[in-house]
C-alpha angles and dihedrals in degrees: 000000000000109000092232094051090047090054091047096051091045092050091052091048090064087075103020113058132191095012102104097132092047091047089055090049091050092051088050090051090050095049090045090051091238137143127242134219115199114195111188147117118281120273101030093111106267093139093038089057092056094045092049091052095053092048091051095050102030092241125158112251134197125183122195122186100217118217136166091267097052109115129208091251091057086067104032103035134243143240122251132184117252110211093198098054093026090225134110111262121203116228111204118231127220092273086078092088142086101251117026116191112204100195113207093352092183091065094069125082124266091250092059090043090055089056088073095054096087099039092047093051102033106020086233131116121208118199127162093351094307125105124213130189122237126233118279121268099033124181132165118214110190127185132198135176112237093200104057118069103163112105095006133126114215110233111253121239093255091056095047090049090064094061113090093200138019119190147141128247094208126194124304125249122258093258093047092049088056090051089052091054091048093053093047095040097090103017148337114291088203088070090060098054114118127201111257100169134039129222092248092053089055091052091052090049090051090051090050091052089052087057094053109122117245117198118228089236090058088050090055092048094051090050089050089056092047092049092050092058091051094054103036111117090223098052115080096191120024127209115297125225086255086057092051093053089044088054090052092050093047092049092050090048091050091050089051093049091049 
């Protein structure tokens, strides 16, 4: 593994225990410039994972607890009148960051969920007829509780299709749970995390992932998988072309990590 990536994973593991496989997937998603959907019960460390990642990379981080009364402008930003300059001034919303944690994304309305579609696909935010680029890198980490259904709005297919990965953190093993107790017994290990990677270094790694060679036989293999999902009797909606390209990016990122 790349030495810088190994340092990054080891630093995050100081605060996030027993999630080695998940950490590797998160790094792959980051290198592939993809978004992550975490579906799990509360209290297993979904938010802690995002926070630890930002501390280890020196990335800007914004977390929004999504509820039914959150409006698109609460995420995108809004224009206000400046009485001194007598002009409209745009106030950036929390989406103008590197890592955006959308906590319980299925608790907000479809209208607010739709506000994420453009920024997740294009890395651009349009407000009042003007378009603004997001920070680079930019990744959305969204969470949802699979158990509670009251007051939730299921994610539409267009939203789900914009996530590169969806997985669960799961509970830790008994010995790992004991280690968690020990680490939190006399303080918060998150306060001890040190940045081991700068934003510019991540951008360089992303560029190197883009340059990973993909053999034409592998392209054909990926397309065979995609086509199989589109014709399978038990699959209602097969993988989209966006999904095909996402699989390519993830495969190249995994090859780079290995």
